[in-house]
C-alpha positions in Angstrom: 0.0 -0.3 -0.1 2.9 2.6 1.1 4.3 1.7 -2.8 0.7 2.7 -4.4 0.5 5.8 -2.1 4.1 6.9 -3.0 3.4 6.0 -6.8 0.5 8.1 -6.6 2.3 11.1 -5.2 5.2 11.2 -7.6 2.3 11.2 -10.5 0.8 13.8 -9.2 3.9 15.9 -8.8 5.2 14.9 -12.1 2.2 15.6 -13.7 1.6 19.4 -12.1 -0.6 18.9 -9.1 1.6 21.4 -6.8 -0.8 23.4 -4.4 -2.3 25.0 -7.2 -5.0 22.0 -7.2 -4.6 21.1 -11.0 -6.3 18.1 -11.4 -4.6 15.1 -12.9 -7.0 14.5 -15.2 -8.2 18.0 -16.5 -6.6 17.6 -20.2 -8.2 14.5 -20.8 -11.4 15.3 -19.9 -12.0 16.9 -23.6 -15.9 18.5 -22.4 -17.8 18.9 -19.4 -20.6 16.2 -20.2 -20.5 13.9 -17.7 -17.9 15.6 -15.5 -19.0 17.2 -12.6 -16.3 20.0 -10.1 -16.5 18.9 -6.3 -14.1 20.9 -3.8 -13.8 20.9 -0.2 -11.4 21.4 3.1 -9.0 19.0 4.5 -8.1 19.5 8.3 -6.7 17.7 11.6 -8.7 17.3 14.8 -8.0 21.0 15.6 -9.2 22.7 12.8 -5.7 23.2 10.9 -5.8 23.0 7.4 -3.8 20.1 6.1 -1.3 21.3 2.9 -0.6 18.9 0.5 -3.4 16.3 1.4 -4.0 13.8 -1.4 -7.4 13.2 -2.6 -7.6 10.7 -5.3 -10.7 8.5 -6.8 -11.3 5.7 -5.2 -12.3 3.3 -7.8 -10.8 -0.1 -8.7 -9.2 -1.0 -11.9 -9.0 2.8 -12.6 -6.2 3.2 -16.0 -5.1 6.6 -14.8 -5.3 8.1 -11.5 -7.8 10.9 -10.8 -6.6 13.6 -8.0 -5.4 16.4 -6.7 -4.0 18.2 -3.8 -5.1 20.5 -1.1 -3.3 23.4 -0.9 -1.7 25.6 1.9 -5.3 26.8 3.3 -6.2 22.4 3.0 -8.3 23.6 -0.1 -9.3 21.4 -3.1 -11.3 21.3 -5.9 -11.2 17.7 -8.6 -13.2 17.1 -11.3 -14.6 13.8 -11.5 -17.1 11.6 -13.9 -20.7 11.8 -12.8 -20.3 7.5 -11.6 -17.4 8.2 -9.2 -19.0 7.4 -5.9 -16.5 7.5 -3.6 -12.5 9.7 -3.1 -9.7 8.3 -0.7 -8.3 11.6 1.3 -4.8 10.6 2.7 -1.8 12.6 4.3 1.0 11.7 6.3 0.5 9.9 9.7 -3.0 10.8 9.5 -5.8 8.1 9.3 -7.1 7.7 5.4 -10.3 8.4 5.2 -12.7 7.1 2.4 -15.5 9.7 1.5 -19.0 8.9 0.1 -19.9 11.6 -3.0 -23.6 12.4 -3.1 -25.0 15.5 -4.5 -23.2 18.0 -2.4 -20.8 20.0 -4.3 -18.3 20.9 -0.9 -17.0 18.8 1.5 -15.5 19.1 5.3 -13.4 16.3 5.7 -11.1 15.5 9.0 -8.2 13.5 9.0 -7.3 12.0 13.0 -3.8 10.9 13.9 -2.7 7.7 12.6 -2.6 5.0 15.8 
């Protein structure tokens, strides 16, 4: 699992996903049809923003990763296909969280310390 996370992190950084919230799959979406945008804020237990949190689509057998990294304020914006129902949020030394995507466009995500 650590290898997969490191690979995703490297792919996000190499593809230009710094704190600018550029979606790594943005260039491959030829139109906005069937695509929605979600956004949110990621914090820790003390409401401190978690910069560089990794947000990815949680979907088995995904050919190319779809994801982004939160900015210095913990904010993220992510374009996803409409059929996506879950995203995964992770940050070093914090418990990974799977978030169910519903009709909301904004999410507040709190990551807890790993045990």
